[in-house]
C-alpha positions as CSV (number, residue, x, y, z in Angstrom):
1,T,-0.4,-0.4,0.4
2,V,0.9,4.1,-0.4
3,A,1.5,4.4,3.5
4,C,4.6,1.7,3.4
5,S,5.3,2.1,0.4
6,V,7.9,4.6,-0.9
7,H,5.0,7.5,-1.0
8,H,4.4,7.2,2.9
9,H,5.7,10.4,3.3
10,H,2.6,11.8,1.6
11,F,1.2,11.6,5.3
12,A,3.8,13.0,7.6
13,K,1.4,16.1,7.8
14,A,-0.6,15.5,10.6
15,E,-3.9,17.1,9.0
16,V,-2.9,14.2,5.9
17,L,-3.2,11.5,9.4
18,N,-5.5,13.0,11.1
19,E,-8.1,12.9,8.0
20,V,-7.4,9.3,7.0
21,C,-7.4,8.0,10.2
22,H,-10.4,9.8,11.4
23,K,-12.5,9.6,7.5
24,I,-11.1,6.8,5.9
25,I,-10.4,4.4,9.0
26,A,-12.2,4.8,10.9
27,P,-15.8,4.5,9.9
28,N,-14.9,1.5,7.7
29,M,-13.9,-0.4,10.6
30,Q,-17.6,-0.1,11.8
31,L,-19.2,-3.7,11.1
32,L,-22.0,-3.1,7.7
33,Q,-26.0,-4.4,8.4
34,A,-24.9,-7.8,6.9
35,D,-22.5,-8.7,8.8
36,E,-24.9,-8.6,11.6
37,E,-26.3,-11.1,9.1
38,L,-24.4,-13.0,8.8
39,F,-23.5,-12.9,12.5
40,E,-27.1,-14.1,13.3
41,D,-28.0,-16.5,10.4
42,Q,-24.1,-18.1,10.7
43,P,-22.1,-17.3,13.3
44,F,-19.9,-20.5,13.1
45,E,-19.5,-19.2,9.2
46,Y,-18.6,-15.8,10.5
47,V,-16.0,-16.5,13.4
48,R,-14.4,-18.9,10.6
49,K,-13.9,-15.9,8.7
50,D,-12.6,-14.0,10.6
51,I,-9.5,-16.1,12.5
52,E,-8.5,-17.6,8.7
53,G,-8.0,-14.4,7.1
54,S,-11.0,-15.6,4.6
55,D,-12.3,-12.4,4.7
56,A,-9.0,-10.5,3.4
57,D,-10.7,-8.1,0.9
58,T,-13.2,-6.8,3.4
59,R,-12.4,-3.3,4.3
60,R,-12.0,-3.6,7.9
61,R,-9.3,-5.7,7.1
62,V,-7.8,-3.3,4.6
63,A,-8.8,-0.8,6.8
64,V,-6.6,-2.2,9.6
65,E,-4.2,-3.0,7.3
66,L,-3.8,0.3,6.2
67,V,-3.1,1.2,10.4
68,R,-0.7,-1.5,9.8
69,G,1.2,0.2,7.5
70,L,1.2,4.0,8.9
71,C,2.1,2.6,12.3
72,R,5.4,1.5,10.5
73,N,6.4,4.7,9.5
74,Y,4.2,6.5,12.1
75,E,3.9,4.4,14.7
76,V,3.2,6.9,17.9
77,Q,0.9,9.4,16.0
78,V,-1.3,6.8,14.7
79,T,-2.1,6.1,18.3
80,Q,-1.7,9.3,19.8
81,L,-4.6,9.7,17.1
82,F,-6.9,6.3,17.2
83,S,-6.7,6.7,21.3
84,A,-8.6,9.7,21.7
85,N,-11.6,7.8,19.3
86,I,-11.0,4.5,22.1
87,S,-11.5,6.2,24.9
88,T,-15.2,7.8,23.1
89,L,-16.2,4.7,21.7
90,L,-15.6,3.2,25.3
91,E,-17.2,6.0,27.2
92,Q,-20.4,5.8,24.4
93,Y,-20.4,1.7,24.7
94,K,-20.6,2.5,29.0
95,Q,-23.8,5.3,28.0
96,N,-25.5,2.3,26.9
97,P,-24.4,-1.0,26.6
98,A,-27.4,-2.7,24.7
99,A,-28.4,-0.1,21.6
100,N,-24.1,1.5,21.7
101,W,-22.7,-2.0,21.2
102,K,-20.8,-1.4,18.2
103,A,-18.8,1.0,19.6
104,K,-16.7,-1.8,21.5
105,D,-16.3,-3.5,18.1
106,V,-14.9,-0.8,16.6
107,A,-12.6,-0.2,19.8
108,I,-11.9,-3.9,19.4
109,Y,-11.1,-4.2,15.8
110,L,-8.6,-0.2,16.9
111,V,-6.5,-2.0,19.1
112,N,-5.7,-5.4,17.4
113,A,-4.8,-3.1,14.4
114,L,-3.0,-0.5,16.9
115,T,-0.5,-3.5,18.8
116,I,-0.7,-7.5,16.6
Protein backbone atom coordinates (compact mmCIF):
# COMPACT_ATOMS: atom_id res chain seq x y z
CA THR A 1 0.00 0.00 0.00
CA VAL A 2 0.96 3.63 -0.29
CA ALA A 3 1.12 3.84 3.51
CA CYS A 4 4.19 1.61 3.64
CA SER A 5 5.73 2.28 0.22
CA VAL A 6 8.35 4.83 -0.74
CA HIS A 7 5.45 7.30 -1.11
CA HIS A 8 4.57 7.18 2.58
CA HIS A 9 5.76 10.77 2.95
CA HIS A 10 2.33 11.86 1.66
CA PHE A 11 1.01 10.93 5.11
CA ALA A 12 3.67 12.85 7.06
CA LYS A 13 1.56 15.96 7.63
CA ALA A 14 -0.51 15.77 10.79
CA GLU A 15 -3.62 17.05 8.98
CA VAL A 16 -3.41 14.36 6.32
CA LEU A 17 -2.83 11.61 8.86
CA ASN A 18 -5.75 12.87 10.95
CA GLU A 19 -8.07 12.92 7.93
CA VAL A 20 -7.06 9.43 6.84
CA CYS A 21 -7.51 8.01 10.34
CA HIS A 22 -10.83 9.65 11.12
CA LYS A 23 -12.51 9.89 7.74
CA ILE A 24 -11.29 6.73 6.03
CA ILE A 25 -10.09 4.17 8.54
CA ALA A 26 -12.52 4.65 11.45
CA PRO A 27 -15.72 4.55 9.34
CA ASN A 28 -14.53 1.44 7.52
CA MET A 29 -13.99 -0.40 10.79
CA GLN A 30 -17.70 -0.22 11.56
CA LEU A 31 -19.76 -3.35 11.23
CA LEU A 32 -22.09 -3.40 8.22
CA GLN A 33 -25.66 -4.66 8.29
CA ALA A 34 -24.54 -7.61 6.13
CA ASP A 35 -21.89 -8.51 8.74
CA GLU A 36 -24.51 -8.45 11.48
CA GLU A 37 -26.83 -10.64 9.45
CA LEU A 38 -24.08 -13.17 8.75
CA PHE A 39 -23.23 -13.26 12.46
CA GLU A 40 -26.88 -13.78 13.40
CA ASP A 41 -27.63 -16.34 10.68
CA GLN A 42 -24.32 -18.23 10.60
CA PRO A 43 -22.20 -17.33 13.65
CA PHE A 44 -19.70 -20.14 13.10
CA GLU A 45 -19.12 -19.05 9.51
CA TYR A 46 -18.63 -15.44 10.62
CA VAL A 47 -16.04 -16.43 13.24
CA ARG A 48 -14.33 -18.88 10.87
CA LYS A 49 -13.90 -16.19 8.23
CA ASP A 50 -12.46 -13.82 10.80
CA ILE A 51 -10.05 -16.32 12.35
CA GLU A 52 -8.85 -17.80 9.06
CA GLY A 53 -8.43 -14.39 7.50
CA SER A 54 -10.57 -15.34 4.53
CA ASP A 55 -12.18 -11.91 4.88
CA ALA A 56 -8.97 -10.40 3.47
CA ASP A 57 -10.81 -8.34 0.89
CA THR A 58 -13.36 -6.79 3.22
CA ARG A 59 -13.25 -3.11 3.99
CA ARG A 60 -12.66 -3.83 7.70
CA ARG A 61 -9.62 -6.00 6.99
CA VAL A 62 -8.24 -3.49 4.50
CA ALA A 63 -8.69 -0.69 7.08
CA VAL A 64 -6.71 -2.79 9.59
CA GLU A 65 -3.96 -3.28 7.02
CA LEU A 66 -3.88 0.47 6.39
CA VAL A 67 -3.46 1.11 10.13
CA ARG A 68 -0.61 -1.37 10.26
CA GLY A 69 0.99 0.19 7.19
CA LEU A 70 0.76 3.67 8.67
CA CYS A 71 2.19 2.42 11.95
CA ARG A 72 5.37 1.32 10.18
CA ASN A 73 6.31 4.96 9.68
CA TYR A 74 4.02 6.92 12.00
CA GLU A 75 3.32 4.63 14.93
CA VAL A 76 3.34 7.30 17.64
CA GLN A 77 1.07 9.65 15.71
CA VAL A 78 -1.41 6.96 14.66
CA THR A 79 -1.54 5.51 18.16
CA GLN A 80 -2.21 8.95 19.64
CA LEU A 81 -4.96 9.67 17.12
CA PHE A 82 -6.74 6.39 17.73
CA SER A 83 -6.25 6.33 21.51
CA ALA A 84 -8.61 9.26 21.88
CA ASN A 85 -11.01 7.63 19.44
CA ILE A 86 -10.94 4.34 21.37
CA SER A 87 -11.67 6.14 24.64
CA THR A 88 -14.64 7.93 23.08
CA LEU A 89 -16.01 4.69 21.63
CA LEU A 90 -15.73 2.89 24.96
CA GLU A 91 -17.43 5.78 26.73
CA GLN A 92 -20.31 5.56 24.25
CA TYR A 93 -20.58 1.85 24.96
CA LYS A 94 -20.59 2.44 28.72
CA GLN A 95 -23.47 4.90 28.46
CA ASN A 96 -25.78 2.34 26.85
CA PRO A 97 -24.22 -1.09 26.20
CA ALA A 98 -27.30 -2.56 24.55
CA ALA A 99 -27.62 0.24 22.00
CA ASN A 100 -23.93 1.06 21.53
CA TRP A 101 -22.32 -2.37 21.31
CA LYS A 102 -21.02 -1.50 17.83
CA ALA A 103 -18.87 1.24 19.37
CA LYS A 104 -17.15 -1.38 21.51
CA ASP A 105 -16.69 -3.62 18.47
CA VAL A 106 -14.90 -0.81 16.59
CA ALA A 107 -12.77 -0.02 19.66
CA ILE A 108 -11.67 -3.66 19.89
CA TYR A 109 -10.87 -3.72 16.16
CA LEU A 110 -8.80 -0.55 16.51
CA VAL A 111 -6.87 -1.93 19.48
CA ASN A 112 -6.14 -5.11 17.54
CA ALA A 113 -5.02 -3.14 14.51
CA LEU A 114 -2.64 -1.07 16.63
CA THR A 115 -1.15 -3.92 18.63
CA ILE A 116 -1.02 -7.02 16.46
